[in-house]
N, C-alpha and C positions, 0 to 999 in steps of 0.2 A: 080334033086334037092332033097336034103335031108330034110326030115320033122323034125322040132325041137322036141325034147323030153322034158318032164317036167324038167329034170335035166339040159338041155342046155338053157332053156329060162331064161333070166335075168329079174327080175321084179324090178321096182322102189320101194323103200321103201314106205310103206303105210303112207299117210299123217295123222297127228294128226287132231283132230276135229278143233282145232284153225287154223291150217294151211289150212284146207279145207275151213273154214269160210272166210279167207282173200284172197283165191286164185283168186277170181273174182275182187278184188280191183286193182286199178292202181299200177304199179310197185313201184312208189315212196311211196305209202301207205304201201305196203307189206314190203318194206325195212325199213320203219319207225317202223312198228310193230315188225319186227325182232330186230331192235335196242332197242326198248323198252323192249322186252322180254329178251335180252341179258344183258342190263345194267340198266334197270329201268329208263332211261332218260325220264322225264315227257314231255319235249319239243317234243319228238318223237310222242307224242299222237296227235298233231295237224293235220298232214296229214292224219292220220288214221281216226280221228273224222270227218274231212271234207269229206273224201271219203265215210264214212257211211252216212252222211247227204245227199250227192249227190245221193246215191242209193235210198233214200226214200223221197227225196224232191218232193212235189206235183207239183210244177211248176218251170221251169228253170229260174234262176235269169239272169238279164242282164249281170252280170259279174261273173267270177268264184268265188266260196265261199271264196277262199284264198285271194281274192282282196277286199272283203267286210269289212267294219269296224266292230270291235267287238261289237258295239252297235246295229248291225242289229238284228231286232226282228224276232224270229223264226216263230211266227204265223202271225203277221201283214205284215212283209216284205217278208218272204220266203214262206208263204202260208201253213205252217205246220198245220195240224189239229190233233185231238186226235188220229186218226188211225195211221197217219204217225209217230207221236211222240211215240206211243206205239211200232211200229215196230222198231224204232231206239233204244228204251229202251231194248226190247227183244234181239236184235242183240248185243248191247253193253254189256248187262249182260252176255250173252253166251261167247262172245269173251274175256272179261276181267275177267270172274269168279266173278262178283260182283252182289249185289242186289240193285235195285233202287226202292224205294217206291213211291207211288203216291204223298205223301206229299212232298217228295224231288223234284220230277220232276216238280211239278207245280210252284216251286220257280224259275225255270230256264226259263228266258225270252229271252235272247240275246245269240249271238255266244260266247261272252266272259263269260257269266254266265255258259254256257255249258262247255267251256274249263276248267274253274276253278273247276266246279263240278266234271268233270271226273278226273282231276288230283288229287283232294282230295280223291275221291272214290278209285282209284287204289293205292294211297299211303297208305290208311288204310287197304285195302285188295288186296295186289299184286297178280297178276295171277300166278298160279303155273308153 
């Protein structure tokens, strides 16, 4: 058997930092992120946002997040605490290249609040 040499080994292209960040998300969320990156479609943010929340949610809800009403409270209904919210904020900032202040995030109480907030933030500062 012939040993591969460095010139015969094919390497996959290196992932960008953002691609690496979404690699662990479900396929639908990755596809939605790609769609958002390609054409800026704000509706593509929903599956990505829900996948991020599912990553950091302190307790598993009775139903998938996508099936919950927009009025679902992040803290009271889903059990998010300050640490989990901070993790969501940091991940979201890195993924979309945005800044989220404490004053902004404390105004976000429901799933719909979070959807509107993220759409507004990425519209103001689209990811490169």
